[in-house]
C-alpha positions in Angstrom: 0.0 0.0 0.0 1.3 3.4 -0.7 2.5 5.6 2.1 0.7 8.9 2.4 3.9 10.8 3.2 6.6 11.6 2.6 6.2 12.3 -1.3 8.7 13.5 -3.9 8.6 15.1 -7.3 11.0 14.7 -10.1 12.4 17.8 -11.6 10.8 18.6 -14.9 7.7 16.5 -14.0 6.1 18.8 -11.5 2.6 17.4 -12.1 3.5 13.9 -11.1 3.4 13.1 -7.4 5.6 10.0 -6.1 4.6 7.9 -3.2 6.6 5.0 -1.6 5.2 1.7 -0.5 4.9 1.3 3.2 6.6 -2.0 3.2 8.4 -2.7 -0.1 11.4 -0.4 -0.2 11.8 -0.8 -4.0 8.1 -0.1 -4.8 7.0 3.4 -5.8 3.6 4.8 -7.0 3.3 7.7 -9.5 0.1 9.8 -9.5 -0.3 12.3 -12.4 -1.8 15.6 -11.4 -3.0 16.6 -14.9 -5.1 14.1 -16.9 -4.2 13.4 -20.5 -5.6 11.7 -23.6 -5.1 7.9 -23.1 -3.1 5.9 -25.8 -3.8 2.5 -27.1 -1.3 -0.4 -27.3 0.1 1.0 -30.6 0.6 4.5 -29.2 -2.4 6.1 -31.0 -4.6 8.5 -28.9 -7.8 7.0 -27.8 -9.7 9.7 -29.6 -12.1 9.9 -32.6 -14.0 12.8 -34.1 -16.8 12.5 -36.7 -17.8 15.4 -38.8 -21.2 15.0 -40.4 -22.4 16.8 -43.5 -26.3 16.7 -43.5 -29.0 16.7 -45.9 -30.5 20.1 -46.3 -34.2 18.9 -46.1 -33.6 16.7 -43.1 -31.7 19.4 -41.4 -34.5 21.9 -41.9 -37.2 19.5 -40.9 -35.3 18.5 -37.6 -34.5 22.1 -36.7 -36.7 23.6 -34.0 -35.5 27.1 -35.1 -36.3 27.4 -38.9 -34.1 30.4 -39.2 -31.1 28.3 -38.1 -30.6 25.1 -40.1 -27.5 23.3 -39.0 -25.9 21.8 -42.1 -23.2 20.1 -40.1 -22.7 18.3 -36.8 -19.9 16.6 -34.9 -19.3 14.0 -32.3 -16.1 13.6 -30.2 -15.2 10.5 -28.2 -12.1 10.3 -26.2 -10.7 8.5 -23.1 -8.4 10.2 -20.5 -6.2 8.6 -17.8 -3.5 9.4 -15.3 -0.9 7.2 -16.9 2.8 8.1 -17.4 4.6 7.7 -20.6 7.6 5.4 -21.2 9.8 8.3 -21.2 8.4 9.7 -18.0 8.7 6.2 -16.4 12.5 6.1 -17.3 13.0 9.7 -16.0 11.3 8.9 -12.7 13.1 5.5 -12.1 16.5 7.0 -12.8 15.8 9.9 -10.5 14.6 7.6 -7.6 17.6 5.3 -8.2 19.8 8.3 -7.6 18.1 9.8 -4.5 17.5 6.5 -2.6 21.2 6.2 -2.3 21.5 9.6 -0.6 20.6 9.2 3.1 20.6 13.0 3.4 17.8 13.6 1.0 14.7 14.9 2.8 12.5 12.1 1.2 14.8 9.3 2.2 15.6 10.7 5.6 12.0 11.0 6.5 11.0 7.7 5.1 13.8 6.0 7.2 12.7 7.7 10.4 9.0 6.7 9.8 10.1 3.1 8.9 12.2 2.6 12.0 15.7 2.9 10.5 17.6 3.0 7.2 16.4 0.6 4.6 18.5 -1.2 2.0 17.5 -1.4 -1.5 18.1 -4.5 -3.8 20.5 -3.7 -6.7 21.1 -4.8 -10.2 24.3 -6.0 -11.9 25.5 -2.5 -12.3 25.1 -2.0 -8.6 22.2 0.5 -9.0 19.1 0.2 -7.0 16.2 -1.6 -8.7 13.1 0.7 -8.8 9.6 -0.8 -9.3 7.1 2.0 -10.3 3.4 1.5 -10.5 0.2 3.5 -10.1 -1.9 3.7 -6.9 -4.3 0.7 -6.6 -6.2 1.4 -3.5 -8.9 3.8 -4.7 -12.2 3.5 -3.0 -14.4 5.7 -5.2 -14.1 8.7 -7.5 -15.6 10.7 -10.3 -14.3 12.5 -13.4 -16.0 15.6 -14.8 -15.8 17.2 -18.2 -16.1 20.9 -19.0 -16.1 21.7 -22.7 -17.2 24.8 -24.7 -19.3 25.9 -21.7 -21.6 28.8 -22.0 -21.2 29.1 -25.9 -24.8 27.9 -26.9 -26.0 24.7 -28.6 -24.6 25.9 -32.0 -21.2 25.0 -30.3 -22.0 22.1 -27.9 -25.2 20.2 -27.7 -24.5 17.6 -25.1 -21.4 16.2 -23.4 -20.6 13.8 -20.5 -21.2 15.5 -17.2 -19.8 13.2 -14.6 -18.5 9.7 -15.1 -16.9 7.0 -13.0 -13.3 6.4 -13.8 -11.8 2.8 -13.7 -10.4 3.2 -10.3 -7.6 0.6 -11.3 -4.5 1.1 -13.2 -4.2 4.4 -14.8 -7.8 5.4 -13.9 -9.2 5.7 -17.4 -12.4 7.6 -18.0 -14.3 7.8 -21.2 -16.2 10.9 -22.4 -18.3 12.1 -25.4 -19.5 15.5 -26.7 -21.8 16.3 -29.6 -21.5 19.7 -31.4 -23.7 22.1 -33.4 -22.7 23.8 -36.7 -20.2 26.1 -35.0 -18.6 23.7 -32.6 -18.3 21.0 -35.4 -16.3 23.3 -37.6 -14.2 24.4 -34.7 -13.1 20.8 -33.7 -12.8 19.8 -37.5 -10.4 22.5 -38.1 -8.5 22.0 -34.8 -8.0 18.3 -35.3 -7.2 18.4 -39.0 -4.7 21.3 -38.9 -3.3 21.3 -35.4 -1.0 24.0 -34.0 2.7 24.3 -34.9 4.7 25.0 -31.8 7.2 27.9 -31.8 11.0 27.6 -32.1 12.3 24.2 -32.8 9.1 22.5 -31.7 7.6 21.2 -34.9 4.9 18.9 -33.1 1.4 19.3 -34.2 -0.5 20.1 -30.9 -4.2 20.3 -30.7 -5.8 22.0 -27.7 -9.2 20.3 -27.2 -10.8 23.3 -25.4 -11.8 20.9 -22.6 -11.0 20.5 -18.9 -11.3 17.3 -17.0 -11.5 17.2 -13.3 -10.9 13.9 -11.2 -12.1 13.6 -7.7 -10.4 10.4 -6.2 -10.8 9.0 -2.8 -8.6 6.0 -1.7 -6.8 4.5 1.1 -3.2 5.2 2.2 -0.9 4.0 5.0 0.1 6.5 7.7 2.7 5.5 10.3 2.5 6.1 14.0 1.2 9.6 14.3 -0.6 11.6 16.9 -2.4 14.9 15.9 -4.7 17.3 17.6 -6.9 19.8 15.8 -8.4 22.6 17.9 -10.3 25.9 17.1 -12.4 28.2 19.2 -16.0 28.5 18.1 -16.0 32.4 18.5 -12.9 32.8 16.3 -14.4 30.4 13.6 -17.7 32.4 13.7 -16.0 35.8 13.4 -13.8 34.7 10.5 -16.8 33.0 8.7 -19.0 36.1 9.0 -16.7 38.0 6.7 -17.8 35.7 3.9 -21.6 35.8 4.8 -22.4 38.6 2.2 -20.5 36.7 -0.6 -22.3 33.5 -0.2 -25.7 34.3 1.4 -28.9 33.1 -0.3 -30.1 36.5 -1.5 -32.0 36.8 -4.8 -30.0 39.2 -7.0 -31.8 38.7 -10.2 -32.4 35.6 -12.4 -31.2 33.7 -15.3 -31.6 35.5 -18.7 -31.0 33.7 -22.1 -30.9 35.6 -25.4 -30.2 33.6 -28.5 -30.4 34.0 -32.3 -28.6 33.1 -35.5 -24.9 32.9 -34.7 -25.1 34.1 -31.1 -26.1 32.9 -27.6 -25.8 34.9 -24.4 -26.6 33.7 -20.8 -26.7 36.0 -17.8 -26.9 34.4 -14.3 -27.4 37.0 -11.6 -28.8 34.7 -8.9 -27.5 34.4 -5.5 -23.8 33.3 -5.4 -23.1 29.7 -4.2 -19.9 28.2 -2.7 -18.5 24.9 -3.9 -16.5 22.5 -1.7 -13.5 23.8 -3.4 -14.4 27.4 -2.2 -15.1 26.1 1.4 -11.7 24.2 1.3 -10.1 27.4 0.4 -11.6 29.1 3.4 -10.5 26.4 5.7 -7.0 26.5 4.3 -7.0 30.3 5.2 -8.2 29.6 8.7 -5.3 27.2 9.1 -2.7 29.7 7.7 -4.1 32.3 10.2 -4.1 29.9 13.1 -7.8 30.1 13.6 -7.7 26.3 13.2 -4.6 24.8 14.8 -3.2 21.5 13.7 -0.7 20.2 16.3 1.5 17.1 15.8 2.1 15.9 19.3 3.7 12.5 18.5 5.5 11.4 15.3 8.1 9.0 16.3 11.6 10.2 15.7 10.7 13.2 13.7 11.8 16.4 15.5 9.6 19.3 16.1 9.9 22.5 14.0 12.2 20.4 11.6 11.9 20.3 7.8 10.4 16.8 8.2 7.6 17.9 10.4 6.6 20.7 8.0 6.5 18.0 5.2 4.2 16.0 7.4 2.0 19.0 8.1 1.5 19.7 4.4 0.3 16.2 3.8 -2.0 16.1 6.9 -3.9 19.1 5.7 -5.3 17.2 2.8 -6.0 14.1 5.1 -7.8 16.1 7.8 -9.6 18.5 5.4 -12.8 16.3 5.1 -13.0 15.9 9.0 -12.8 19.7 9.5 -15.2 20.4 6.5 -17.8 18.2 8.1 -17.8 20.4 11.1 -17.8 23.8 9.2 -20.5 22.8 6.7 -23.5 22.0 8.9 -22.9 25.1 11.1 -22.5 27.7 8.4 -23.8 26.4 5.1 -26.9 24.8 3.5 -27.0 22.9 0.3 -28.2 24.7 -2.9 -28.9 21.6 -4.8 -30.6 18.5 -3.3 -29.4 15.2 -4.6 -31.4 11.9 -4.8 -29.5 10.1 -2.1 -31.8 9.3 1.0 -30.4 9.0 4.4 -32.0 7.7 7.6 -33.6 10.5 9.5 -32.8 11.0 13.3 -35.4 11.7 15.9 -34.3 15.4 16.2 -34.9 16.1 12.5 -31.2 15.5 11.6 -29.8 13.1 9.2 -28.4 9.8 10.5 -24.9 11.3 10.8 -26.0 14.1 13.1 -25.9 16.8 10.5 -28.9 19.1 10.0 -31.3 17.7 7.4 -31.2 19.7 4.2 -34.4 21.6 3.4 -35.7 20.7 -0.1 -37.4 24.1 -0.5 -34.3 26.3 -0.8 -35.7 28.8 -3.3 -34.6 26.9 -6.4 -37.0 26.4 -9.2 -38.1 23.2 -10.7 -36.0 23.6 -13.8 -32.9 24.4 -11.8 -33.5 21.4 -9.6 -33.6 19.1 -12.5 -30.6 20.6 -14.2 -27.7 18.0 -14.3 -25.2 18.9 -11.5 -21.8 17.2 -10.8 -20.9 19.2 -7.8 -22.8 20.1 -4.6 -22.9 23.9 -3.9 -23.9 25.7 -0.8 -25.5 29.0 0.5 -24.3 30.7 3.7 -26.9 30.1 6.3 -29.0 33.1 7.4 -29.8 31.7 10.8 -26.3 31.1 12.3 -26.5 31.0 16.1 -23.2 31.9 17.6 -23.9 30.1 20.9 -24.5 26.9 19.0 -21.3 26.8 16.9 -19.2 23.6 17.6 -15.6 24.1 18.6 -13.1 22.1 16.8 -11.3 19.8 19.3 -10.5 16.2 18.0 -7.6 13.8 18.7 -6.2 11.9 15.7 -4.0 8.9 16.6 -3.2 6.5 13.8 -1.0 3.7 12.8 -2.5 2.2 9.7 -4.7 3.1 6.8 -6.5 6.4 6.3 -8.6 7.8 3.6 -7.0 10.4 1.3 -8.2 12.4 -1.7 -6.7 13.8 -4.7 -8.0 16.2 -7.5 -6.1 15.6 -10.7 -7.4 18.2 -13.3 -6.3 20.2 -16.3 -6.9 21.2 -19.9 -6.5 18.5 -22.5 -4.0 18.7 -25.4 -3.4 16.0 -28.0 -0.7 15.5 -30.6 -1.6 13.8 -33.9 0.6 12.7 -36.7 -0.7 13.1 -40.3 -1.7 9.3 -40.4 -3.5 9.6 -37.1 -5.5 12.5 -38.3 -6.6 10.5 -41.3 -7.5 7.5 -39.1 -9.0 9.3 -36.2 -10.8 12.2 -37.8 -13.5 11.3 -40.2 -15.7 13.5 -42.6 -18.8 11.5 -43.1 -21.2 12.9 -45.7 -24.8 12.0 -45.0 -26.3 14.6 -47.2 -27.3 11.8 -49.7 -28.9 8.8 -47.9 -28.4 5.5 -49.6 -32.1 4.9 -50.2 -34.0 8.0 -51.3 -37.6 8.7 -52.5 -38.4 10.6 -55.6 -41.3 12.9 -54.8 -43.0 14.8 -57.6 -45.8 17.2 -57.1 -48.0 17.0 -60.3 -50.5 19.7 -61.3 -52.0 21.3 -64.5 -52.2 24.9 -65.7 -55.2 25.3 -68.1 -58.4 27.3 -68.2 -60.9 24.4 -68.1 -63.9 26.8 -68.4 -62.7 29.2 -71.1 -61.2 26.5 -73.3 -64.2 24.0 -72.7 -61.9 21.4 -71.3 -63.6 18.2 -70.0 -60.5 16.6 -68.3 -56.8 16.0 -68.4 -55.3 12.6 -67.6 -51.6 12.6 -66.6 -49.7 9.2 -66.4 -46.4 9.2 -64.5 -44.2 6.1 -64.7 -40.6 5.2 -63.3 -38.5 2.1 -64.1 -34.9 2.0 -63.3 -32.5 -0.8 -62.5 -30.3 -0.4 -59.4 -26.8 -1.2 -60.1 -25.8 -2.4 -56.7 -28.7 -4.7 -56.0 -29.8 -5.4 -59.6 -33.3 -4.8 -58.7 -35.6 -2.9 -60.9 -37.3 -0.1 -58.9 -40.5 1.0 -60.6 -43.9 2.6 -60.0 -46.7 4.2 -62.2 -49.7 6.3 -61.4 -52.5 8.0 -63.4 -54.0 11.4 -62.3 -57.4 12.7 -63.4 -57.9 16.5 -63.4 -61.5 17.7 -63.7 -61.1 21.4 -62.4 -57.5 22.2 -62.8 -56.8 23.0 -59.2 -56.0 19.5 -58.2 -52.5 18.6 -57.0 -51.2 15.0 -56.8 -48.0 13.4 -55.5 -46.1 10.7 -57.2 -43.6 8.7 -55.2 -41.0 5.9 -55.9 -37.8 4.6 -54.4 -34.9 5.7 -56.7 -32.3 3.4 -58.1 -28.5 4.2 -58.5 -26.2 3.7 -61.3 -22.7 1.9 -61.2 -21.2 5.3 -60.1 -23.6 5.7 -57.2 -25.5 8.5 -58.8 -29.3 8.7 -58.3 -31.5 7.9 -61.4 -34.2 10.5 -61.0 -35.6 10.4 -64.6 -39.1 9.4 -65.3 -41.7 9.5 -68.1 -45.0 11.4 -68.4 -47.9 11.1 -70.8 -50.7 13.8 -70.9 -54.0 13.7 -72.7 -56.6 16.4 -73.0 -60.3 15.8 -73.6 -62.9 18.6 -74.7 -66.6 18.9 -74.0 -68.9 18.0 -76.6 -66.5 16.3 -79.0 -64.8 13.0 -79.4 -61.8 14.5 -81.2 -58.9 15.0 -78.9 -55.3 16.0 -79.6 -52.9 13.0 -79.6 -51.2 12.3 -76.2 -48.1 14.4 -75.3 -45.1 12.3 -74.3 -42.4 13.7 -72.0 -39.6 11.2 -71.5 -36.6 11.2 -69.1 -37.6 14.3 -67.3 -36.5 15.1 -63.6 -38.7 17.9 -62.5 -39.6 17.7 -58.9 -42.6 19.9 -59.4 -44.3 19.1 -62.6 -46.8 21.5 -64.0 -48.6 20.3 -67.2 -49.2 23.6 -69.0 -50.6 24.4 -72.5 -47.1 24.2 -73.5 -46.6 20.6 -72.5 -50.1 19.7 -73.9 -49.0 20.8 -77.4 -50.3 24.4 -77.4 -48.8 27.7 -78.5 -49.8 30.4 -76.0 -48.8 34.0 -76.5 -49.3 37.1 -74.3 -49.1 40.2 -76.3 -48.2 43.3 -74.3 -47.6 46.8 -75.3 -44.1 47.9 -74.5 -42.4 51.1 -75.5 -45.2 52.8 -77.3 -45.6 56.5 -77.3 -49.4 56.8 -77.1 -49.3 60.6 -77.7 -48.1 59.8 -81.3 -49.7 56.4 -81.9 -53.4 55.7 -81.6 -53.4 51.9 -82.0 -51.0 48.9 -82.8 -52.4 45.9 -84.7 -50.6 42.6 -84.2 -51.2 39.8 -86.7 -50.1 36.4 -85.5 -50.0 33.1 -87.5 -48.8 29.4 -86.9 -47.8 28.6 -90.5 -47.3 24.8 -89.9 -51.2 24.6 -90.0 -52.2 27.8 -92.0 -55.7 26.6 -92.7 -56.8 25.9 -89.1 -59.2 28.4 -87.6 -57.2 28.9 -84.3 -53.8 29.3 -86.0 -54.4 33.0 -87.0 -55.2 36.0 -84.6 -55.4 39.7 -84.8 -54.7 41.6 -81.5 -55.5 45.4 -81.3 -53.4 47.2 -78.6 -54.2 50.7 -77.4 -53.6 53.0 -74.4 -56.9 51.7 -73.0 -56.2 48.0 -73.8 -52.5 47.5 -73.7 -52.5 43.6 -73.8 -54.2 40.5 -75.5 -53.5 36.8 -75.8 -53.5 34.1 -78.5 -53.6 30.3 -78.1 -53.6 27.6 -80.9 -53.1 23.9 -81.0 -49.9 22.6 -82.7 -51.8 19.6 -84.2 -48.9 17.2 -83.5 -46.1 19.4 -84.8 -42.9 19.9 -82.7 -42.0 23.3 -84.3 -43.2 26.0 -81.9 -42.2 29.0 -84.3 -45.0 31.6 -85.0 -44.8 34.8 -87.1 -46.2 38.2 -86.3 -46.4 41.6 -88.0 -47.4 45.0 -86.5 -49.3 47.9 -88.1 -49.2 51.3 -86.4 -52.0 53.8 -86.7 -50.7 57.3 -85.9 -52.8 60.0 -84.3 -52.3 62.3 -87.3 -53.9 59.5 -89.6 -50.6 58.1 -91.0 -49.9 54.4 -91.0 -46.8 52.3 -90.7 -46.2 48.5 -90.9 -43.2 46.7 -89.5 -41.5 43.8 -91.1 -42.8 40.1 -90.4 -40.8 38.5 -87.6 -40.6 34.8 -86.3 -40.5 34.1 -82.5 -41.2 31.3 -80.0 -41.7 33.4 -76.8 -44.7 33.0 -74.7 -44.6 36.8 -73.9 -44.3 39.2 -76.8 -43.4 42.8 -76.1 -44.6 45.2 -78.8 -42.6 48.5 -79.2 -43.3 51.3 -81.7 -41.1 52.2 -84.7 -40.1 55.6 -83.5 -36.5 56.2 -84.3 -35.3 56.8 -80.8 -34.6 59.6 -78.3 -32.7 62.7 -78.1 -31.2 62.9 -74.5 -28.5 64.6 -72.5 -27.5 65.0 -68.9 -26.8 68.3 -67.3 -24.6 68.4 -64.2 -25.2 71.7 -62.4 -22.8 72.3 -59.5 -24.3 75.2 -57.4 -22.8 77.1 -54.5 -25.7 77.7 -52.2 -23.7 80.5 -50.4 -23.4 82.8 -53.4 -26.2 81.4 -55.8 -30.0 81.9 -55.2 -31.3 79.9 -58.2 -30.5 78.6 -61.6 -32.3 77.2 -64.7 -31.2 75.1 -67.7 -33.2 75.8 -71.0 -33.3 73.4 -74.0 -34.5 74.3 -77.5 -35.2 71.4 -80.1 -36.1 72.7 -83.4 -36.4 70.9 -86.8 -37.8 73.2 -89.5 -38.1 70.4 -92.1 -40.6 68.6 -89.9 -42.1 71.7 -88.5 -41.2 70.7 -84.9 -40.2 73.2 -82.1 -40.1 72.2 -78.5 -38.8 73.9 -75.4 -37.8 72.3 -72.1 -36.4 73.8 -68.9 -35.4 72.7 -65.4 -34.9 74.8 -62.2 -32.0 74.2 -59.8 -31.8 75.2 -56.2 -28.9 73.0 -55.1 -26.4 70.8 -56.9 -28.2 68.3 -59.1 -28.1 66.2 -62.3 -30.9 66.6 -64.8 -31.4 63.8 -67.3 -33.4 65.1 -70.3 -34.9 63.1 -73.1 -37.5 63.4 -75.9 -38.9 60.9 -78.4 -37.8 61.4 -82.1 -39.7 60.8 -85.2 -38.2 59.0 -88.2 -35.7 61.0 -90.1 -35.7 63.8 -87.4 -32.3 65.3 -86.4 -30.8 64.7 -83.0 -29.3 68.1 -82.4 -30.5 70.7 -79.9 -29.4 74.0 -78.2 -29.1 74.8 -74.5 -28.2 77.7 -72.3 -28.4 78.5 -68.6 -29.8 81.3 -66.4 -28.5 82.1 -62.9 -29.5 84.5 -60.2 -26.8 85.3 -57.5 -27.4 86.1 -53.9 -26.7 89.9 -54.6 -29.5 89.7 -57.2 -27.3 89.9 -60.1 -28.6 87.9 -63.1 -26.6 86.3 -65.8 -27.7 84.3 -69.0 -25.2 82.3 -70.9 -25.1 82.2 -74.7 -26.9 79.3 -76.6 -24.7 76.2 -77.2 -25.4 73.4 -79.6 -25.1 69.7 -78.7 -26.0 66.3 -80.1 -27.7 63.5 -78.3 -25.5 61.4 -75.9 -22.8 63.9 -76.2 -20.8 64.7 -73.0 -21.8 68.2 -71.8 -19.3 69.9 -69.5 -20.5 70.4 -65.9 -22.0 73.9 -65.3 -20.1 75.4 -62.2 -22.2 78.3 -60.7 -20.5 80.2 -57.9 -18.9 83.4 -57.0 -15.5 84.0 -55.4 -14.7 86.4 -52.5 -11.8 88.7 -53.7 -10.4 91.1 -51.1 -7.9 94.1 -51.4 -6.0 95.0 -48.3 -5.1 98.7 -48.0 -2.2 99.3 -45.6 -1.3 103.0 -44.8 1.1 102.1 -41.9 4.1 103.5 -43.8 2.8 107.0 -44.0 3.9 109.9 -41.8 0.7 110.7 -40.0 2.3 113.7 -38.4 2.5 115.1 -41.9 -0.9 113.9 -43.3 -4.3 114.4 -41.8 -6.3 112.1 -44.1 -5.8 110.0 -47.2 -8.8 109.0 -49.4 -8.4 105.8 -51.5 -11.0 105.3 -54.4 -11.0 101.6 -55.2 -12.9 100.0 -58.2 -13.6 96.4 -59.5 -15.1 95.9 -62.9 -16.1 92.7 -64.9 -17.9 94.2 -67.9 -18.8 90.8 -69.5 -20.9 90.0 -66.5 -22.2 93.6 -66.2 -20.6 93.8 -62.7 -19.0 97.1 -61.4 -18.2 98.1 -57.8 -16.5 101.2 -56.5 -15.9 102.5 -52.9 -14.2 105.5 -51.3 -12.1 104.5 -48.3 -10.7 106.9 -45.7 -7.4 106.3 -43.9 -6.1 108.4 -41.0 -3.8 108.0 -38.0 -6.5 106.0 -36.1 -7.6 103.8 -39.0 -4.5 103.1 -41.0 -5.6 99.6 -42.5 -8.9 99.0 -44.5 -10.1 96.2 -46.8 -12.4 96.2 -49.8 -14.2 92.9 -50.8 -16.0 92.0 -54.0 -17.7 88.8 -55.5 -15.7 87.8 -58.5 -17.1 85.4 -61.2 -13.8 83.4 -61.2 -11.2 82.3 -58.9 -8.5 84.7 -60.5 -10.9 87.6 -61.0 -9.9 91.0 -62.4 -7.3 93.5 -61.0 -8.4 96.3 -58.7 -8.0 99.9 -59.8 -7.3 102.7 -57.3 -6.6 106.5 -57.0 -5.4 108.4 -54.0 -5.8 111.9 -52.4 -3.5 113.1 -49.7 -4.7 116.0 -47.5 -3.5 118.1 -44.6 -4.7 121.3 -43.0 -3.7 124.5 -44.6 -2.3 122.8 -47.8 -3.6 121.8 -51.2 -4.8 118.2 -51.8 -2.2 116.0 -53.5 -3.8 113.6 -56.0 -2.3 110.4 -57.4 -3.7 109.0 -60.7 -5.7 105.8 -61.1 -3.5 102.8 -61.1 -4.0 98.8 -61.2 -3.3 96.4 -58.3 -2.9 92.7 -59.0 -1.4 91.6 -55.7 -4.6 92.1 -53.6 -2.3 94.2 -51.2 -2.1 98.0 -51.6 0.7 99.6 -49.4 0.1 103.3 -49.5 3.4 105.2 -49.8 4.2 108.9 -49.6 3.4 110.8 -52.8 6.2 112.0 -54.9 7.4 115.5 -54.0 6.7 118.1 -56.8 9.5 120.8 -56.8 8.1 124.3 -57.5 9.5 125.8 -60.7 12.6 127.9 -60.4 12.2 131.7 -60.6 13.0 133.3 -64.0 15.8 135.9 -63.7 15.6 138.6 -66.2 19.0 139.8 -67.7 20.2 143.3 -66.8 20.3 145.9 -69.4 
């Protein structure tokens, strides 16, 4: 039997715990702390994944949500265990063979003290200790739980193993399954077929399975002579546990809300928070660390107090004593949040048979929550804790023999697959085409029984095909009688497959029409090797030509009537093979139907005569067609059309208009068109043209600006479909800055600047007199130019001062938009004329 302590771990294999046998010095036990995918005897992972492609009709019919049809599903089967690999086995045995020869190693020293003295190991021929390594084999009970794609909705995971029983022997194998919806199936198919390349020199293909497996194992182990006392004051326990009352009290904080749709799933749980046994164990660990609960080893053979060996023993004792301590804490402070099915004998005082308070089945949990699969008991903090009735911890533990111990191996799963293993273990199974399928054909007729004096239509459907695989002829035949025309029948037969596995869905149809009051009927119509799933026996299939004649592009302002003459020339002498249809604005459509009299050719001819409103007539050429819908257009030559892009600046332009003049003096036509613009817009203009009419026109535009200036462009000539340049309508702010800062204002009293701006082609002229003085040396003059460049400004100056004549500077141009006023040129007075002396 394995000895509970001491234990040792091998460097590099931190998740494997090594125990020693309590009697056999050469026997050790390895317990893995992280589960892994089990391997078979050939080294292949015990894992398989099936990726199913589904039949669309079956997927739709079986889906409760018709907006979400799952075209693919998946199933994952795998086995986990706690075994060690051959490489790990060799590493462990080599390491153990090294440390057992070192009497000062903590593991060896403590083992020798517990065993009553130094042990001697058997050795091999190389004088190395012989190590026997196995797995723990004294498990009493245990569970293994799977957590996979939790909370992502059933488009990821539909079902999976909740809690299973591991084997409890050997490597403790546990088998799990999971089924996936459309998204989860794709996720696992990609992961298992592509893998993940490790970084650096690691080229192994690793596949994270997005799954966590948690073992809960309880077994027996040997403990040598040991005496332990566990004590705790009830008041201290109460005070410490009260700090967690708010976190785990049974207080309704909301509810469970689920919102789902196509491609998403969201679940919000705002109920009261529960504590698991793991949470409670963490609280007990904290109380031990804070000395609220005291674990005192009073007798442990030759192991000295406060030594490294005793600390190793205390660490292992925590796990051993945890259940005993928890059984005291739980009934005093917690009540179960989920009630299991196990029944216990009830005591006389209302407690269970073990003396603990009996759980109340009405704990505020709904029926749906109570029936929800649960693999772990959860607890609420009791609201009625009585401090005076809290039990103190005080128990004495003296043992030399077997005790129960628990371990909780858990971890995420990662597998490593070779390319051959991927092909062998991951299968794409296409079930979209079941081996045996039914051919189902909806059969109806499309005929006017009343208008065409039809008595009945009989439709015979037959199927006969030999299946290549079974060599069985699969056949069926049905006759359907139609008396009104609104009947719908269904023909069904099991389909055969050819030697390539392809479905043979071809069948034959015979249709026969009978008229009222006559024994003469058209010959039956044969339709061979057709595969329509919805078969409508129309006039076309019954051997008729049917034509709907509709007025299309006809200008009824010019044309009064269009007369269409139709004829089936295969039988020119039959009364129903000719028809005249008159189309007008009031009656824009008509129809014609004639029997083909056994001919296969469906060509018919038609010719159109146009009656114009002015009394003229025109006849088109004869044409041949097979269409069931005939669109009749006029013979007008076409259209004159153009597009005008007017780009308008709303800040400077009030409104604009484009005018079009179409004039053909030869035909006596003159038409005018116009369109107003209040913002940037494109105007698509068109007009119908008569035969031999010209396609040229003139256009111009009119614009009114915000300052009420109106401008009209010249007429321009253009042709239909010719690109017309965009018409840009805007004004540009043009400013002249006048700077008199360089003048000597001690010399001048005032300077008058007369500024002008003129665009004669736009009939635009602006003039302004501007005054400059010592207090206002800089002014500006703004105008609205018709182009970005604009015209140059012109200006003239007058310099004035008190008691002197005004000095004028003649008009000049300015093209820089900046006028720096300088001192006027000094005019010297003429020199006096000196008369010569006589």
